[in-house]
VMD Tcl script that draws the C-alpha trace (Angstrom):
set ca {
  {0.00 0.00 0.00}
  {2.84 2.39 0.81}
  {4.35 1.81 -2.63}
  {1.02 2.65 -4.23}
  {0.75 5.84 -2.18}
  {4.29 6.85 -3.17}
  {3.52 6.09 -6.81}
  {0.35 8.16 -6.62}
  {2.20 11.05 -5.02}
  {4.89 10.87 -7.69}
  {2.37 11.00 -10.50}
  {0.56 13.86 -8.79}
  {3.82 15.80 -8.43}
  {4.73 15.14 -12.04}
  {1.30 16.24 -13.20}
  {1.46 19.34 -11.04}
  {4.88 20.26 -12.43}
  {3.76 19.68 -16.01}
  {0.61 21.70 -15.43}
  {2.59 24.58 -13.93}
  {4.98 24.55 -16.89}
  {2.16 24.51 -19.43}
  {0.37 27.26 -17.52}
  {3.52 29.39 -17.52}
  {3.99 28.85 -21.25}
  {0.36 29.76 -21.92}
  {0.76 32.94 -19.88}
  {3.96 33.83 -21.76}
  {2.29 33.32 -25.13}
  {-0.73 35.37 -24.13}
  {1.54 38.17 -22.90}
  {3.59 38.12 -26.11}
  {0.55 38.20 -28.39}
  {-0.98 41.03 -26.37}
  {2.30 42.95 -26.39}
  {2.64 42.93 -30.17}
  {-1.11 43.36 -30.73}
  {-1.07 46.60 -28.72}
  {1.91 47.97 -30.62}
  {1.03 50.95 -32.80}
  {3.94 51.56 -35.15}
  {3.04 55.13 -36.02}
  {2.52 56.02 -32.37}
  {5.86 54.42 -31.51}
  {7.61 56.45 -34.20}
  {5.87 59.65 -33.09}
  {6.76 59.21 -29.43}
  {10.18 57.61 -29.95}
  {12.89 59.04 -27.74}
  {16.48 57.86 -27.48}
  {17.05 57.41 -23.73}
  {20.82 57.06 -24.09}
  {23.17 59.35 -22.21}
  {23.61 62.54 -24.28}
  {27.37 62.51 -24.42}
  {30.21 60.68 -26.11}
  {31.23 57.74 -23.95}
  {33.80 56.33 -26.35}
  {35.72 57.45 -29.41}
  {38.54 55.97 -31.45}
  {39.83 56.34 -34.96}
  {42.17 54.77 -37.47}
  {43.07 55.19 -41.12}
  {44.56 53.51 -44.13}
  {45.80 54.93 -47.41}
  {42.25 54.92 -48.79}
  {39.85 55.56 -45.89}
  {39.38 56.61 -42.27}
  {37.43 54.77 -39.56}
  {35.63 56.51 -36.70}
  {34.19 54.38 -33.89}
  {32.03 56.09 -31.25}
  {29.47 55.39 -28.57}
  {27.45 58.58 -28.38}
  {23.98 59.27 -26.97}
  {23.78 55.57 -26.14}
  {24.39 54.30 -29.69}
  {27.53 52.65 -31.04}
  {28.43 53.85 -34.53}
  {31.22 52.84 -36.92}
  {31.77 55.16 -39.89}
  {34.08 54.42 -42.82}
  {34.88 57.50 -44.90}
  {36.80 57.22 -48.19}
  {39.65 59.67 -48.75}
  {38.60 59.88 -52.39}
  {34.82 59.99 -52.32}
  {33.15 58.83 -55.54}
  {29.57 58.94 -54.28}
  {27.78 61.56 -52.20}
  {25.06 59.18 -51.03}
  {25.95 57.40 -47.76}
  {25.03 53.83 -46.84}
  {23.30 53.08 -43.51}
  {23.78 49.49 -42.34}
  {21.34 47.76 -39.97}
  {22.42 44.52 -38.29}
  {20.20 41.59 -37.37}
  {19.32 39.61 -34.25}
  {22.15 39.02 -31.77}
  {24.61 41.01 -33.93}
  {25.95 44.58 -33.92}
  {27.78 47.11 -36.05}
  {30.87 44.88 -36.01}
  {29.41 42.44 -38.57}
  {29.70 44.96 -41.42}
  {33.43 45.80 -41.06}
  {34.65 43.73 -44.03}
  {32.14 45.26 -46.41}
  {32.61 48.75 -45.00}
  {36.33 48.61 -45.75}
  {35.78 47.43 -49.32}
  {33.01 49.92 -50.02}
  {35.19 52.73 -48.68}
  {37.98 51.71 -51.07}
  {35.45 52.00 -53.91}
  {34.34 55.47 -52.82}
  {31.31 54.87 -50.56}
  {30.85 56.31 -47.07}
  {29.07 53.85 -44.76}
  {27.51 54.13 -41.31}
  {26.94 51.01 -39.20}
  {25.23 51.27 -35.82}
  {24.28 48.91 -33.00}
  {20.76 48.89 -31.61}
  {20.40 49.43 -27.84}
  {21.53 46.38 -25.91}
  {23.57 45.09 -28.86}
  {27.38 45.06 -29.12}
  {28.67 48.43 -27.81}
  {25.29 50.15 -27.34}
  {24.10 50.12 -23.70}
  {20.71 48.65 -22.83}
  {17.86 51.17 -22.80}
  {14.96 48.74 -22.48}
  {15.11 45.12 -21.26}
  {15.85 43.01 -24.31}
  {12.84 40.78 -23.63}
  {10.56 43.79 -24.15}
  {12.15 45.02 -27.38}
  {9.96 44.95 -30.48}
  {10.44 45.74 -34.15}
  {8.57 49.05 -33.88}
  {10.89 50.00 -31.00}
  {13.98 49.16 -33.06}
  {12.51 50.96 -36.08}
  {12.60 54.25 -34.18}
  {16.37 53.96 -33.84}
  {16.83 53.05 -37.49}
  {14.77 56.09 -38.45}
  {17.07 58.22 -36.24}
  {20.16 56.93 -38.05}
  {18.66 57.67 -41.45}
  {17.75 61.21 -40.35}
  {21.32 61.81 -39.17}
  {22.52 61.68 -42.77}
  {22.83 64.87 -44.83}
  {20.88 63.24 -47.67}
  {18.63 60.23 -48.07}
  {20.92 57.21 -47.74}
  {21.02 53.75 -49.19}
  {19.69 51.33 -46.57}
  {21.33 47.94 -46.12}
  {19.83 45.41 -43.71}
  {20.85 41.92 -42.67}
  {18.37 39.31 -41.37}
  {16.18 41.17 -38.83}
  {17.78 44.31 -40.25}
  {16.26 43.26 -43.56}
  {12.88 43.08 -41.84}
  {13.45 46.54 -40.38}
  {14.28 47.76 -43.89}
  {10.93 46.44 -45.09}
  {9.24 48.11 -42.10}
  {11.03 51.37 -42.88}
  {9.77 51.33 -46.46}
  {6.21 50.68 -45.29}
  {5.96 52.92 -42.23}
  {8.58 55.66 -42.66}
  {9.24 56.33 -46.33}
  {9.47 54.48 -49.61}
  {11.71 57.14 -51.11}
  {15.25 55.87 -50.69}
  {17.82 55.78 -53.52}
  {18.11 52.01 -53.01}
  {17.92 49.26 -50.41}
  {20.02 46.10 -50.13}
  {18.56 43.18 -48.18}
  {21.13 40.61 -47.05}
  {19.70 37.25 -45.96}
  {16.61 39.18 -44.84}
  {13.52 37.94 -43.10}
  {10.93 36.82 -45.59}
  {8.22 39.16 -46.81}
  {5.09 37.79 -45.15}
  {5.56 35.48 -42.17}
  {8.46 34.40 -39.97}
  {6.75 31.87 -37.68}
  {5.38 28.85 -39.52}
  {5.35 25.11 -38.88}
  {8.23 24.82 -41.34}
  {10.31 27.50 -39.63}
  {9.77 25.93 -36.20}
  {10.85 22.57 -37.61}
  {13.96 24.17 -39.11}
  {14.85 25.75 -35.77}
  {14.23 22.45 -34.00}
  {16.58 20.69 -36.41}
  {19.27 23.28 -35.65}
  {18.70 23.06 -31.90}
  {16.08 20.48 -30.77}
  {15.38 22.15 -27.43}
  {15.41 25.74 -28.73}
  {11.66 26.36 -28.84}
  {11.10 25.09 -25.29}
  {14.19 26.88 -23.93}
  {13.23 30.12 -25.63}
  {9.64 30.05 -24.37}
  {10.75 29.24 -20.82}
  {13.48 31.91 -20.70}
  {11.72 34.42 -22.98}
  {15.04 34.86 -24.72}
  {16.08 33.73 -28.19}
  {19.71 33.34 -27.13}
  {19.51 29.52 -26.61}
  {19.77 29.16 -30.40}
  {23.28 30.66 -30.37}
  {24.57 30.27 -26.82}
  {27.52 28.03 -27.71}
  {30.10 28.34 -30.52}
  {28.75 25.18 -32.12}
  {25.15 26.45 -32.12}
  {26.18 29.86 -33.41}
  {28.15 28.30 -36.25}
  {25.26 26.01 -37.26}
  {22.91 28.98 -37.37}
  {25.04 31.58 -39.12}
  {28.10 30.43 -41.03}
  {29.48 27.78 -43.32}
  {32.76 25.94 -42.65}
  {34.45 28.38 -45.07}
  {33.56 31.54 -43.12}
  {36.25 34.11 -42.34}
  {35.33 34.04 -38.65}
  {35.69 31.08 -36.30}
  {32.73 29.72 -34.32}
  {34.44 30.84 -31.11}
  {35.05 34.39 -32.33}
  {31.52 34.66 -33.69}
  {29.95 33.40 -30.47}
  {31.99 35.87 -28.42}
  {30.49 38.78 -30.36}
  {26.84 37.73 -30.17}
  {24.45 39.08 -27.56}
  {20.91 38.40 -26.30}
  {17.81 39.06 -28.35}
  {14.06 39.31 -27.87}
  {11.57 36.76 -29.18}
  {8.88 39.40 -29.58}
  {10.52 40.57 -32.80}
  {9.84 37.18 -34.37}
  {6.18 37.30 -33.32}
  {5.72 40.77 -34.74}
  {6.77 39.97 -38.32}
  {3.68 37.84 -38.87}
  {0.03 38.46 -39.71}
  {-2.13 39.95 -38.30}
  {0.60 42.21 -36.87}
  {2.50 42.62 -40.16}
  {1.58 42.64 -43.83}
  {4.16 43.66 -46.44}
  {3.49 46.74 -48.54}
  {1.65 45.99 -51.76}
  {4.12 47.96 -53.85}
  {7.63 49.29 -53.22}
  {9.14 52.06 -55.32}
  {12.65 51.96 -53.84}
  {15.02 49.83 -55.99}
  {15.76 46.59 -54.10}
  {18.61 44.12 -54.25}
  {17.86 40.86 -52.41}
  {20.83 38.61 -51.52}
  {20.35 35.04 -50.27}
  {22.83 32.51 -48.94}
  {22.79 29.25 -50.83}
  {23.51 27.29 -47.63}
  {21.46 29.44 -45.23}
  {20.06 27.15 -42.50}
  {17.84 29.81 -40.91}
  {16.15 31.14 -44.06}
  {16.32 28.55 -46.84}
  {16.95 29.98 -50.30}
  {13.58 29.00 -51.85}
  {11.77 31.12 -49.22}
  {14.06 34.05 -49.96}
  {13.46 33.67 -53.69}
  {9.67 33.84 -53.25}
  {9.91 36.93 -51.08}
  {12.22 38.69 -53.54}
  {9.76 37.90 -56.32}
  {6.92 39.41 -54.29}
  {8.83 42.70 -54.04}
  {10.06 42.50 -57.66}
  {13.58 42.82 -56.28}
  {16.76 42.04 -58.18}
  {17.85 38.70 -56.74}
  {21.17 36.92 -56.34}
  {22.24 33.78 -54.51}
  {25.70 33.40 -53.00}
  {26.54 29.69 -53.44}
  {27.64 27.94 -50.25}
  {27.08 30.99 -48.05}
  {25.45 30.71 -44.65}
  {23.11 33.23 -43.08}
  {25.92 35.72 -42.29}
  {26.73 36.33 -45.93}
  {29.10 39.20 -45.10}
  {31.26 36.86 -42.99}
  {31.76 34.18 -45.63}
  {34.95 33.67 -47.65}
  {33.04 35.04 -50.66}
  {32.44 38.40 -48.91}
  {34.67 40.33 -51.34}
  {32.88 39.04 -54.43}
  {29.49 39.72 -52.85}
  {30.51 43.25 -51.89}
  {31.68 43.83 -55.46}
  {28.28 42.65 -56.74}
  {26.54 45.12 -54.41}
  {28.83 47.95 -55.52}
  {28.22 47.24 -59.20}
  {24.46 47.04 -58.67}
  {24.46 50.38 -56.83}
  {26.46 51.98 -59.64}
  {23.84 50.78 -62.12}
  {21.15 52.62 -60.12}
  {22.87 55.91 -61.04}
  {23.05 56.98 -57.40}
  {25.06 60.21 -56.99}
}
mol new
graphics top color blue
foreach p $ca { graphics top sphere $p radius 0.5 }
foreach p [lrange $ca 0 end-1] q [lrange $ca 1 end] { graphics top cylinder $p $q radius 0.2 }
display resetview
């Protein structure tokens, strides 16, 4: 009889624990859906205020024979600016990183573009890389991030070219819909797809990359479990031929919200029906996060010029083909007759 009582108590405890876990997950999902449902993009943009400290906390500089580099953390935002010594183009390029990343991921392309006459401005969103946290990462949303991207565009003396990677590609799409479809050009690098980020297929892909990711992410309310070891980061972002090691990549990555993934889905997001800004869409042929066929369909929806970088992972700018890809971007921009 005592064994039966112990068995009954064990089953009761197991059931209670499972029920508590499921209840917590249900609460988290309800909170997330409510959080993004209440978001009003135009109100966010109207009331957006950078809460960073209004002074320069860091500054450094360097130069080569062909360009100068200025690295600052000012008013709470990290910025890296490459300025060519012989400027060929007056239009600057603003570069928006993706989830977990920061301004650092653009350095290879910034150097090459500067050699070819382009000035480029890369920045880190709050709580990413060198930019201090302004809002807890778990509460960050795409409309919140969009306010900072809008700020960076407005800092430029003329309308810039916008270049976005991954989530930065989603923010580029959001910019064109909610801020202004009047840019000289936009380059989307391994961007989020046009219509919907969370599907059964995408969850299966994430589960194949990291089987426990979905459960870990929902329990912690943090998307970092996907990339919290060098091995996981490498599987998600790079091919074996990348110019960065898994260890070096992992060391540079930071935390990221899951709300951003929720928000790039209907009914919270629908892509604009028509985009006037010239678009170049670049996909990685070996991208494990956003498979190339999905990228191709999204590029077709936007009527974007489309290229695939064979063998490249999600971080296309960190692959051994980064020079050739940068050259392709440069040549495409030249063809747009951008001053």
